[in-house]
C-alpha positions as CSV (number, residue, x, y, z in Angstrom):
1,M,98.3,24.1,109.7
2,K,101.2,25.6,107.8
3,K,103.4,24.8,110.7
4,V,102.3,21.2,110.6
5,V,103.0,20.8,106.9
6,T,106.4,22.5,107.3
7,S,107.3,20.2,110.1
8,L,106.3,17.1,108.1
9,G,108.7,18.3,105.3
10,L,111.6,18.8,107.7
11,L,111.2,15.3,109.2
12,L,111.3,13.9,105.7
13,A,114.6,15.6,105.1
14,V,116.4,14.0,108.1
15,A,119.7,12.1,107.7
16,P,120.2,9.7,104.8
17,A,118.6,6.3,105.0
18,A,120.6,4.0,107.2
19,Y,117.8,1.6,108.0
20,A,114.9,0.0,106.1
21,Q,111.6,-0.4,108.0
22,Q,110.6,-4.1,107.8
23,D,108.5,-4.3,110.9
24,T,106.7,-7.3,112.5
25,G,106.0,-7.1,116.2
26,P,104.7,-4.9,119.0
27,Y,105.8,-1.4,119.8
28,M,105.0,1.3,122.3
29,G,106.0,4.9,123.0
30,G,104.8,8.4,123.9
31,R,103.9,11.7,122.3
32,I,103.4,15.4,123.2
33,G,102.1,18.5,121.6
34,P,99.5,21.3,121.4
35,S,95.8,20.3,121.7
36,F,93.0,22.6,120.3
37,L,89.3,22.4,121.3
38,E,87.1,24.0,118.7
39,D,83.5,25.4,119.2
40,S,83.7,25.0,122.9
41,C,81.2,27.7,123.7
42,V,77.9,29.1,122.6
43,T,78.6,32.5,120.8
44,D,77.9,34.2,117.5
45,T,81.4,33.2,116.3
46,D,83.6,30.1,116.6
47,C,85.5,29.9,119.8
48,G,87.8,27.4,121.4
49,D,90.7,26.8,123.8
50,S,94.2,25.3,123.5
51,E,96.3,23.4,126.0
52,L,99.3,21.0,126.0
53,G,98.4,17.4,125.5
54,A,100.4,14.2,125.9
55,G,99.8,10.5,125.5
56,I,101.0,6.9,125.2
57,I,101.1,4.9,122.0
58,T,100.8,1.1,121.7
59,G,100.6,-1.0,118.5
60,Y,101.5,-4.0,116.5
61,D,103.2,-4.1,113.1
62,F,101.9,-6.9,110.9
63,N,104.3,-5.8,108.1
64,N,106.0,-2.6,106.9
65,W,102.7,-1.0,105.7
66,F,100.0,-2.2,108.0
67,A,99.6,-1.9,111.8
68,L,96.9,-1.8,114.4
69,E,97.5,1.1,116.8
70,G,95.9,2.5,120.0
71,T,96.6,5.6,122.0
72,Y,95.5,7.1,125.3
73,D,95.8,10.9,125.4
74,Y,95.4,13.5,128.0
75,L,94.1,16.3,125.7
76,G,94.2,19.1,128.2
77,R,92.1,21.0,130.7
78,F,89.6,23.2,128.8
79,D,87.1,26.0,129.6
80,T,83.7,25.5,128.0
81,V,80.4,27.5,127.9
82,F,77.2,25.7,126.8
83,D,73.4,26.5,127.2
84,T,72.9,23.1,128.9
85,F,75.2,23.6,131.8
86,G,76.8,27.0,131.5
87,K,80.5,27.5,132.2
88,A,82.6,24.5,133.1
89,S,86.3,23.5,133.3
90,G,87.4,20.0,132.9
91,D,90.0,17.4,131.8
92,L,89.5,15.9,128.3
93,T,90.9,12.4,127.7
94,A,90.6,10.1,124.7
95,L,91.3,6.4,124.0
96,T,91.6,5.7,120.3
97,I,92.1,2.6,118.2
98,A,92.6,2.4,114.4
99,P,94.4,0.6,111.6
100,K,97.6,2.5,110.6
101,L,98.4,2.3,106.8
102,S,101.9,3.5,105.7
103,Y,103.4,4.4,102.4
104,H,107.2,4.5,102.3
105,V,108.7,7.5,100.6
106,K,112.2,6.3,101.6
107,P,113.3,3.0,103.0
108,D,113.4,4.4,106.5
109,T,110.6,7.0,106.2
110,A,106.8,6.6,105.7
111,L,103.7,8.7,105.4
112,Y,100.8,7.2,107.2
113,G,97.1,7.6,107.9
114,K,94.6,6.3,110.5
115,V,90.8,6.3,110.6
116,G,89.1,4.8,113.6
117,G,87.2,5.5,116.8
118,A,87.8,7.7,119.8
119,M,86.3,7.0,123.2
120,W,86.5,10.4,124.9
121,N,85.8,11.6,128.5
122,F,85.2,15.1,129.8
123,N,85.6,15.2,133.6
124,S,84.4,18.7,134.5
125,S,82.9,20.7,137.3
126,A,79.5,20.2,135.6
127,G,79.8,16.4,135.6
128,D,81.5,13.5,133.9
129,R,80.6,13.0,130.3
130,D,81.8,10.5,127.7
131,D,80.9,9.2,124.2
132,V,82.5,7.7,121.0
133,S,83.4,9.9,118.0
134,L,85.2,9.4,114.7
135,M,89.0,9.9,114.7
136,G,91.3,10.5,111.8
137,A,95.1,11.1,111.7
138,I,97.9,11.6,109.3
139,G,101.6,11.7,110.0
140,V,105.2,10.9,109.0
141,D,107.2,8.1,110.7
142,H,111.0,7.8,110.5
143,Q,113.2,4.9,111.7
144,A,116.1,6.6,113.6
145,T,117.8,3.4,114.9
146,D,117.3,-0.4,114.9
147,N,114.5,-0.1,117.5
148,I,113.5,3.5,117.7
149,N,111.1,5.5,115.4
150,V,110.3,9.2,115.7
151,R,107.0,10.6,114.3
152,L,105.0,13.8,113.7
153,E,101.3,13.4,113.7
154,Y,98.1,15.5,113.2
155,Q,95.0,13.9,114.8
156,H,91.4,15.1,114.6
157,I,88.5,13.9,116.7
158,N,85.2,14.9,115.1
159,D,81.9,16.1,116.5
160,M,82.1,15.2,120.2
161,D,78.4,15.5,120.9
162,D,76.3,13.8,123.6
163,G,73.7,16.5,124.1
164,Y,76.0,18.1,126.6
165,F,79.0,18.8,124.4
166,S,77.6,20.2,121.2
167,S,79.5,19.5,118.0
168,V,82.9,20.1,119.6
169,D,86.1,19.0,117.7
170,N,89.6,18.4,119.0
171,N,92.8,18.8,117.0
172,L,96.1,17.4,118.3
173,V,99.5,17.9,116.8
174,T,102.3,15.8,118.4
175,V,105.8,14.7,118.1
176,G,106.4,11.2,119.4
177,M,108.8,8.3,119.8
178,T,108.1,4.6,119.6
179,Y,110.2,1.6,120.6
180,H,109.9,-1.5,118.4
181,F,110.6,-4.7,120.3
182,G,112.9,-7.3,118.7
183,R,113.5,-5.4,115.6
184,T,117.0,-5.5,114.1
185,S,118.7,-3.7,111.2
186,S,117.3,-4.8,107.9
187,E,120.3,-3.7,105.9
188,P,120.7,-6.2,103.0
189,M,123.3,-9.0,103.4
190,P,126.2,-8.7,101.0
191,E,125.9,-10.9,98.0
192,P,128.5,-13.6,97.6
193,M,131.4,-12.5,95.4
194,V,131.5,-14.3,92.0
195,E,134.7,-14.1,90.1
196,E,134.0,-12.8,86.6
197,P,136.0,-14.4,83.7
198,V,138.9,-12.2,82.7
199,M,138.1,-10.8,79.3
200,A,140.8,-9.5,77.0
201,E,140.6,-5.7,76.7
202,P,139.8,-4.6,73.2
203,A,142.6,-3.0,71.3
204,P,142.3,0.8,71.5
205,E,141.1,2.5,68.4
206,P,143.9,4.4,66.6
207,Q,143.9,8.1,67.4
208,M,145.1,10.7,65.0
209,V,146.3,14.3,65.6
210,A,145.1,17.0,63.3
211,E,147.6,19.8,62.9
212,P,146.6,23.4,63.4
213,Q,145.4,25.2,60.3
214,T,145.1,28.9,59.7
215,I,143.6,31.1,57.0
216,V,144.2,34.8,56.9
217,L,141.8,37.0,54.9
218,S,143.8,40.2,54.2
219,E,143.0,43.2,52.0
220,A,146.6,43.0,50.8
221,G,145.8,40.0,48.7
222,E,144.1,39.9,45.3
223,T,140.8,38.8,46.7
224,E,138.5,41.6,47.9
225,L,137.7,41.1,51.6
226,F,135.4,43.9,52.7
227,G,134.2,47.1,51.1
228,F,135.6,50.3,52.6
229,D,134.3,50.8,56.1
230,E,132.0,47.8,55.7
231,A,131.6,44.4,57.5
232,T,130.1,42.4,54.6
233,L,132.3,39.5,53.4
234,S,132.7,39.2,49.7
235,P,131.7,35.9,47.9
236,Q,135.3,35.4,46.9
237,A,136.6,35.7,50.5
238,A,133.8,33.4,51.8
239,A,134.8,30.8,49.2
240,S,138.4,30.8,50.5
241,L,137.1,29.6,53.9
242,Q,135.9,26.3,52.5
243,P,138.9,24.2,53.6
244,L,138.4,25.2,57.3
245,I,134.6,24.7,56.9
246,N,135.2,21.2,55.6
247,R,137.5,20.5,58.5
248,L,134.9,21.4,61.1
249,L,132.1,19.6,59.3
250,Q,134.2,16.4,59.1
251,H,135.5,16.4,62.7
252,E,133.2,17.4,65.5
253,E,136.3,17.8,67.8
254,A,137.5,20.6,65.6
255,T,137.0,24.3,66.7
256,A,138.0,27.6,65.2
257,T,139.0,31.0,66.5
258,I,138.1,34.1,64.4
259,I,139.9,37.4,65.1
260,G,139.2,40.7,63.2
261,H,141.9,43.4,62.8
262,T,141.9,46.9,61.3
263,D,144.5,49.6,60.5
264,S,144.9,52.7,62.6
265,K,142.9,55.2,60.5
266,G,140.0,56.6,62.4
267,P,139.2,56.5,66.2
268,A,140.4,53.4,68.1
269,A,136.9,52.7,69.6
270,Y,135.3,52.7,66.1
271,N,138.0,50.4,64.8
272,Q,137.4,48.0,67.7
273,K,133.7,47.8,66.8
274,L,134.5,47.4,63.1
275,S,136.9,44.5,63.8
276,E,134.3,42.8,65.8
277,R,131.7,43.1,63.1
278,R,134.0,41.8,60.5
279,A,135.0,38.8,62.6
280,Q,131.3,38.0,63.2
281,A,130.7,38.3,59.4
282,V,133.3,35.5,58.9
283,A,131.7,33.4,61.7
284,D,128.3,33.7,60.1
285,V,129.7,31.9,57.0
286,F,130.6,28.9,59.2
287,V,127.2,29.0,61.0
288,D,125.4,29.1,57.6
289,A,127.4,26.0,56.6
290,G,125.9,24.1,59.5
291,I,128.5,24.5,62.2
292,D,127.4,25.1,65.8
293,A,128.3,28.6,66.9
294,E,129.5,27.2,70.3
295,R,132.5,25.7,68.4
296,L,133.6,29.2,67.3
297,T,135.4,31.8,69.3
298,V,134.8,35.2,67.8
299,M,136.6,38.5,68.8
300,G,137.9,41.8,67.5
301,K,141.2,43.4,68.3
302,G,140.8,46.6,66.4
303,E,144.1,48.4,65.6
304,S,146.0,46.9,68.6
305,T,148.0,44.2,66.8
306,P,149.3,45.4,63.5
307,I,151.6,43.1,61.4
308,A,152.9,46.0,59.2
309,S,153.4,49.7,59.4
310,N,150.3,51.8,59.3
311,D,152.3,54.6,57.7
312,T,152.0,53.1,54.2
313,V,149.1,52.1,52.0
314,D,150.4,48.6,51.6
315,G,151.0,48.2,55.4
316,R,147.5,49.4,56.3
317,A,146.1,46.9,53.8
318,K,148.0,44.0,55.5
319,N,146.7,45.1,58.8
320,R,143.1,45.1,57.6
321,R,142.6,41.3,58.0
322,V,140.7,38.5,59.6
323,E,142.6,35.5,61.0
324,V,140.8,32.2,61.2
325,T,142.7,29.4,63.1
326,S,141.6,25.9,63.9
327,P,143.9,24.5,66.6
328,E,145.3,21.0,66.9
329,F,142.9,18.3,68.0
330,V,142.9,14.5,68.5
331,Y,140.4,12.3,66.7
332,V,139.7,8.6,66.2
333,E,140.3,7.3,62.7
334,V,137.3,5.5,61.4
335,Q,138.2,2.0,60.1
């Protein structure tokens, strides 16, 4: 059964819809596939036989969801063993008739089901036997061209029992093709073109350009930035960031890049990590003010980009800094 379900899924994924099934009229075709006879012998366990089956399909579409369909199938030559007649080999055929109800999952593809009757015949070496049993089927039907449909179907004939056969079931899995007489493409006719009145385009809203803005927090200034070997921003330094915070709060187009720097005292790897922590401390001030972290680019460059000599106290103080830059952006001025 897993193969049946997989095949149904593959047929649903065929080429994009080029046709829409809107059927009214007769059709006929053929089908072929494996046929399985279950419980075809008298043993302690279930047993059965499998053969290749084939058949013809005839039907009439009343609309795109209801049809009346009949099939005549050669279900295969099977070996059976029963208490009533012992071993026997014979040909099993079935004539079915049932309403076919369809549900369209795409304009050109439908799932369908059938429940009806099956008049079966088993012509064997032990005699000719026939009876009527319940038949059910499910499948998928795809319109491939104007007139041709392809389908995949699972059919079950239940409890074939006439006192000779004893509760035997048949399962048939087929691929098939049907030709629908007189059907043409139901692609929608193009609607007549109606000229729309020409509307004056609204005047574009005035756009403004915000110039880039930069704030450098440096330990060379009078405001304390960080404590020695620390990455905690002082309240005075945090307050000096307010102009850029206001810029980002007022304009959602605005972004900011925050870069931390150190002097060259200590190992380079340690200075790199310290510069990253200090840049993040500044970024946290923006986030705490309500600015989305995705609008901030945060990085540390350690001691790699000095702006003064690291040989003097004053030069090292200038190098210990955090640069915050908001680049140029375009915004619409609210009238």
